[in-house]
LUMKOLMI-805290 format. One line per 8 residues: number of its first residue (from 1); their letters; for each residue x, y, z of N, C-alpha, C. Coordinates in steps of 0.02 Angstrom, whole numbers, plus 50000, padded with zeros to 5 digits. Atoms other than C-alpha are relative to their C-alpha. Example, Ala and Ser with C-alpha at 12.3 -4.5 7.8 and 13.67 -1.06 7.14 Angstrom:
% residues 2
1 = as = 50045 49941 50000 50615 49775 50390 50045 50060 50000; 49958 49941 49997 50684 49947 50357 49961 50055 50037
This chain:
% residues 123
1 = mrvmrrsi = 50032 50064 50003 50039 50756 50222 49954 49996 49940; 50045 50001 50057 49913 50806 50088 50038 49988 49935; 49960 50011 50060 50050 50815 49957 50021 49927 49995; 49980 50070 49999 50109 50644 50011 49942 49956 49979; 50058 50040 50018 49932 50576 49995 49988 49999 49925; 50011 49997 50073 49922 50634 49815 50048 49955 49963; 49950 50040 50035 50080 50540 49770 50001 49927 50023; 50000 50068 49974 50038 50383 49867 49943 49959 49970
9 = flavltal = 50050 50048 50023 49947 50237 49791 49993 49949 50056; 50011 50051 49949 49867 50120 49915 49980 49936 49966; 50016 50065 50029 49873 49942 49858 49981 49954 50057; 50024 50044 49947 49768 49835 49970 49992 49931 49969; 50001 50068 50027 49797 49652 49938 49961 49956 50048; 50039 50044 49957 49668 49531 50004 50040 49939 50020; 49955 50054 49982 49798 49395 50000 50062 50009 49957; 49938 49990 50037 49980 49408 49952 50011 49947 49947
17 = ccvtagla = 49989 50055 50047 49967 49244 49858 49955 50005 49938; 50042 49992 50059 49840 49309 49731 50044 50016 49941; 49954 49990 50055 49933 49291 49568 49968 49999 49931; 50030 50003 50066 49809 49272 49428 49964 50065 49985; 50032 49938 50021 49747 49422 49331 49924 49997 50006; 50072 50008 49995 49570 49352 49336 49973 50019 50069; 50022 49981 49933 49563 49392 49522 49983 50074 50006; 50014 49928 49997 49554 49578 49483 49925 50013 50002
25 = dqetaspl = 50073 49992 50000 49368 49563 49444 49971 49980 50067; 50024 50022 49935 49341 49467 49605 50017 50051 50054; 49980 49950 49951 49438 49596 49704 49955 50061 49997; 50040 49939 50006 49342 49745 49635 49926 49989 50013; 50070 50016 49986 49175 49656 49656 49987 49992 50074; 50008 50009 49929 49205 49631 49841 49970 50062 50033; 50028 49943 49964 49096 49742 49952 50053 50037 50042; 49947 49967 49962 49250 49775 50060 50043 50045 49955
33 = fqqaqrva = 49960 49960 50047 49348 49835 49908 49961 50063 49980; 50041 49943 50021 49204 49947 49853 49995 50052 50055; 50002 49953 49943 49190 50024 50027 50068 50035 50007; 49933 49971 49995 49379 50050 50034 50012 50048 49942; 49992 49955 50058 49372 50128 49859 49967 50068 50014; 50034 49937 49983 49246 50258 49920 50041 50042 50049; 49958 49966 49950 49358 50301 50068 50062 50028 49965; 49940 49978 50036 49510 50312 49953 49985 50062 49959
41 = erdgyrli = 50018 49942 50041 49422 50431 49835 49988 50061 50044; 50014 49945 49954 49364 50538 49981 50065 50029 50027; 49939 49978 49967 49539 50545 50057 50057 50016 49953; 49950 49978 50048 49637 50575 49897 50053 49950 49980; 49955 50051 50026 49721 50410 49857 49959 49950 49962; 50039 50049 50037 49673 50261 49753 50022 49930 50016; 49985 50071 49990 49665 50074 49769 50018 49970 49933; 49986 50038 50060 49739 49956 49643 49993 49926 50016
49 = ttaglrel = 50007 50072 49991 49711 49772 49618 50068 49967 49997; 49939 50038 50005 49841 49637 49624 50028 50003 49929; 49978 49996 50070 49846 49636 49434 50026 50070 49984; 49978 49931 50010 49861 49826 49435 50069 50012 50029; 49935 49994 49969 50008 49814 49553 50053 49967 49957; 49953 50036 50043 50093 49686 49442 50018 50043 49939; 49988 49957 50058 50073 49802 49291 50042 50061 50019; 49963 49941 49977 50136 49952 49390 50073 49983 50012
57 = lladpdvl = 49930 50020 49986 50292 49858 49447 50038 49984 49935; 49967 50012 50064 50329 49804 49268 50016 50066 49965; 49990 49935 50033 50310 49983 49205 50049 50044 50038; 49959 49956 49959 50403 50065 49349 50033 49960 50056; 49966 50042 49950 50529 49955 49442 50024 50040 50061; 49977 49960 49944 50574 50102 49557 49945 50016 50050; 50055 49990 49952 50406 50096 49647 50024 49979 50069; 49985 50017 49931 50427 50099 49835 49941 49960 50028
65 = lvdvrfay = 50052 50042 49970 50329 49955 49913 50007 50003 50075; 50000 49994 49927 50283 49983 50095 49949 49951 50029; 50041 50050 49967 50215 49837 50195 49984 50026 50070; 50019 49971 49936 50116 49906 50342 49970 49948 50048; 50024 50053 49955 50070 49738 50419 50047 49994 50060; 49957 50012 49942 50139 49682 50587 50066 49970 49976; 49933 50024 50018 50325 49641 50583 50003 49924 49991; 49998 50073 50007 50294 49454 50609 49968 49978 49934
73 = eytaghip = 50031 50017 50064 50182 49452 50454 50049 50014 49943; 49949 49983 50050 50317 49540 50352 50054 49946 49998; 49948 50051 49994 50445 49414 50415 49977 49934 49970; 50027 50063 50026 50331 49269 50368 49996 50000 49923; 50003 49995 50073 50320 49332 50188 49977 50068 49978; 50017 49934 50026 50313 49493 50089 50018 50004 49927; 49983 49988 50070 50324 49561 49913 50074 50017 49997; 49928 49986 50006 50507 49559 49860 50013 50074 49989
81 = gavslpvd = 49981 49929 50006 50587 49730 49881 49961 50046 50046; 50040 49959 49955 50456 49792 50005 50038 50016 50064; 49973 49982 49935 50506 49885 50162 49944 49993 50052; 50049 50009 49947 50420 49853 50328 49995 50063 50042; 50015 49943 49956 50340 50002 50414 49932 49986 50032; 50064 50019 49970 50208 49926 50527 49959 50060 50025; 50046 49948 49978 50057 50035 50561 49950 49968 50047; 50051 50028 49956 49939 50010 50705 49942 50048 50003
89 = ltdrtdls = 50061 49960 50002 49765 50077 50735 50008 50068 50033; 49990 49935 49970 49831 50219 50842 50032 50049 49951; 49969 49956 50050 49918 50288 50686 49949 50033 49954; 50051 49976 50046 49752 50333 50604 50000 50076 49991; 50006 49927 50005 49757 50519 50643 50066 50034 49985; 49936 49967 50010 49942 50560 50643 50056 49950 50016; 49942 50043 49988 50113 50478 50640 50047 50034 50049; 49951 49973 49954 50238 50501 50780 50061 50023 49961
97 = merrkafa = 49939 49976 50033 50402 50587 50739 50044 49941 49981; 49960 50059 50015 50489 50418 50748 49975 49965 49936; 50029 50032 50059 50370 50344 50619 50009 50043 49938; 49989 49955 50057 50383 50498 50508 50072 49994 49974; 49930 50007 50020 50573 50482 50509 50012 49933 49964; 49993 50065 50032 50562 50296 50467 49972 50002 49929; 50030 49995 50066 50447 50336 50321 50045 50042 49954; 49956 49958 50039 50561 50477 50261 50063 49964 49980
105 = dalgeekg = 49940 50039 50015 50712 50362 50273 49986 49948 49946; 50018 50050 50050 50621 50228 50172 49990 50033 49932; 50013 49964 50062 50569 50356 50041 50066 50019 49966; 49936 49980 50029 50747 50416 50018 49998 50069 49969; 49993 49934 50031 50801 50563 49915 49948 50016 49948; 50047 49990 50055 50676 50539 49774 49929 50010 50027; 50065 49984 49971 50520 50628 49836 49943 49991 49950; 50052 50008 50050 50425 50607 49672 49984 49928 49983
113 = rtiviycr = 50006 50072 50012 50433 50418 49678 49929 49975 50016; 50065 50031 49986 50273 50315 49668 50007 49954 50059; 50000 50040 49939 50231 50233 49833 49938 49957 50001; 50057 50046 49992 50122 50080 49856 50003 49974 50071; 50006 50024 49931 50066 50043 50032 49952 49941 49999; 50046 50057 49999 49993 49872 50061 49996 49969 50068; 50013 50033 49936 49919 49775 50204 49963 49935 49986; 50033 50064 50006 49824 49616 50235 49927 50007 49980
121 = gfr = 50072 49991 50013 49647 49686 50219 49985 50072 49983; 50022 49932 50020 49547 49842 50184 49992 50047 50058; 50008 49956 49943 49559 49917 50358 50058 50048 50003
């Protein structure tokens, strides 16, 4: 799991409809973003802004996008190409074998691939 954390980028999007690069400053100025950034640094992953995600996707189209919101939210709208792997609060400490298999299946054969996990908020 630690190795996976090092290769995982956590992209937390405050709203999926944020499309202007100018929102990056607003995102990083948010107290919620700053708190989430401290947690990310402590736990070995990093946050990126909406603009950062856009740049990453342009530079590396093979990025695996993982939407961890509830299935109904994914169905209502998601980033094109994202896979749905809903996470709930009980998943905080460990993933069940079923969830681990779903994640491994989504990752595929390429274990060195960049992964971006996104949700609705900073929780």
